[in-house]
C-alpha positions, 0 to 999 in steps of 0.5 A, spaced: 465 078 488 462 075 494 459 080 499 463 080 506 457 084 510 455 080 516 448 077 516 442 081 519 439 078 525 433 080 529 436 079 536 437 084 541 443 085 545 442 082 552 439 086 558 445 089 562 444 088 570 442 093 575 449 094 577 452 095 570 447 100 569 449 104 575 456 102 576 459 109 576 454 111 582 454 105 586 462 103 586 464 109 590 459 108 596 461 101 596 468 103 598 465 108 603 461 103 606 466 100 611 468 107 613 460 109 614 459 103 618 464 104 623 462 111 624 455 109 625 457 104 630 463 108 634 460 115 633 453 116 631 450 110 636 454 112 642 452 119 641 445 117 642 446 112 647 449 118 651 443 122 651 439 116 653 444 114 659 443 121 661 436 120 663 438 115 668 441 114 675 446 108 674 452 106 677 454 101 671 453 095 674 446 095 677 439 096 674 438 103 671 433 108 674 429 113 669 429 120 672 428 124 666 432 131 666 434 130 674 441 130 672 441 136 668 437 140 674 443 137 678 448 140 673 445 147 674 446 148 681 453 144 681 459 149 682 464 144 680 461 144 673 461 151 672 468 151 674 470 146 669 466 150 664 469 156 665 476 153 665 474 150 658 472 157 655 479 159 658 482 153 654 478 155 648 480 162 648 488 161 649 488 155 645 486 159 639 493 162 639 496 156 636 493 158 629 497 165 628 503 162 632 503 156 627 502 160 621 508 165 623 512 158 624 510 155 617 512 162 614 519 162 617 520 154 615 517 156 608 523 160 606 530 157 603 535 158 609 541 155 611 539 149 616 532 149 614 531 142 615 534 142 622 529 147 624 523 143 621 525 137 625 525 141 631 518 145 630 515 138 628 518 134 634 512 136 639 507 133 634 510 126 634 511 125 641 505 123 646 501 128 650 503 124 656 510 125 655 509 133 654 505 133 661 511 130 664 516 134 661 512 141 663 511 138 670 519 137 671 519 144 667 515 147 672 517 144 679 518 149 684 524 145 687 529 144 681 525 146 675 528 150 669 523 155 670 524 157 677 532 157 675 531 162 670 526 166 674 532 166 680 537 169 675 533 175 674 531 175 682 524 173 682 522 168 687 520 160 686 513 160 683 509 153 684 505 154 677 501 147 678 500 148 685 497 155 685 490 156 683 491 162 679 497 160 675 495 152 674 490 153 668 495 157 664 501 153 666 497 147 663 495 151 657 502 153 655 504 145 655 498 144 650 500 149 646 506 146 644 504 140 640 498 144 638 502 149 635 506 144 631 500 141 628 497 148 626 504 149 623 504 142 619 497 144 616 499 151 614 506 148 611 501 144 606 497 150 605 503 154 603 505 149 597 498 150 594 499 158 594 498 160 587 505 163 585 502 167 579 498 171 584 504 173 589 508 175 583 502 180 580 501 182 587 509 184 588 508 188 581 503 192 584 507 194 590 504 189 595 509 186 600 510 185 608 504 184 612 499 187 606 502 181 602 500 176 607 494 179 609 491 180 602 494 175 598 497 169 602 492 168 608 486 168 603 489 162 599 490 159 606 482 158 608 482 151 607 488 150 612 485 155 617 478 152 617 481 145 619 486 148 624 480 152 627 476 146 628 481 141 630 484 146 635 477 147 638 476 140 639 482 139 642 481 145 647 474 142 649 476 135 650 483 136 653 484 131 658 490 127 658 495 133 660 490 135 666 490 128 668 498 127 668 500 134 671 495 136 676 489 130 676 484 136 677 488 140 682 489 144 686 482 144 689 479 142 683 481 149 680 484 145 673 478 141 672 475 141 665 468 138 663 472 132 660 476 131 666 470 132 671 466 127 667 471 122 668 471 123 675 464 123 676 463 117 672 469 112 672 473 114 679 472 114 686 467 119 686 461 114 685 460 111 679 455 116 676 454 114 669 448 118 668 451 124 671 457 123 667 453 122 661 449 129 662 456 132 662 458 129 656 452 131 652 453 138 655 460 138 652 458 135 645 453 140 644 458 146 646 462 142 640 457 142 636 455 149 636 462 152 635 463 147 629 456 148 626 458 156 626 465 155 622 461 150 617 456 155 616 461 160 615 465 156 610 459 154 606 457 162 606 463 164 604 464 158 598 457 160 596 459 168 596 464 166 591 
């Protein structure tokens, strides 16, 4: 019977190209390349440009003059800068209330009760509307002439309060307006996180007698760490770069008492206060460094926690 074996050949297989040899490692970077390019062009490069512009005296049109650190020295003696910084810190502290509030609402909406879809829609609604609309709604709510707030206060025998016209109340009024949609955002993060909670751990904790706050603190909350981290970062960034609500509700007033760093940067760089691009860039740099400080701390804390496990 004739043999059916293939004839022997001394020819080696053709060499594969560099891409074929490294295809598994290279292909993900090809997909990431457009995003990395846009991030470099629209985020990283502008950051360094802001640092550079802050060293110049420039009105945006004529020639720029290098003045070194003079803009930063001027910030040191600028009362309006310290007012804006103080208000930003107030925003930061009170804005963090959105995180526990969002968690409590998410725990409520995660239950199986009658009409839960309606409740979810009502709590989700602030997240989908524009911040401009939020500012207008709360401006009408606070209005001393016909606002609902003063109507309610009138029923309990309290006089009208001009929240947005009183320097003692204005920041709290704007922050309350900002907390409305921010709480809705944190609620969405926690609703997503609750779907990933391990039911076996919950059942085991119930068998051990855990319930109520102990169940929440020792079993549920530890499994929500990724959602909590994102909520912290987004809330901190939102508090520090707050601009639109202030612009709509008070335009920095009364007497500049509701300014924050982002709004003050806009005033000195792009409004009738002088088009001082270098000084505005110096304020932007300070705001960026504050954000970087807080976010770096949370990244380090999360990395340390993950490494510990």
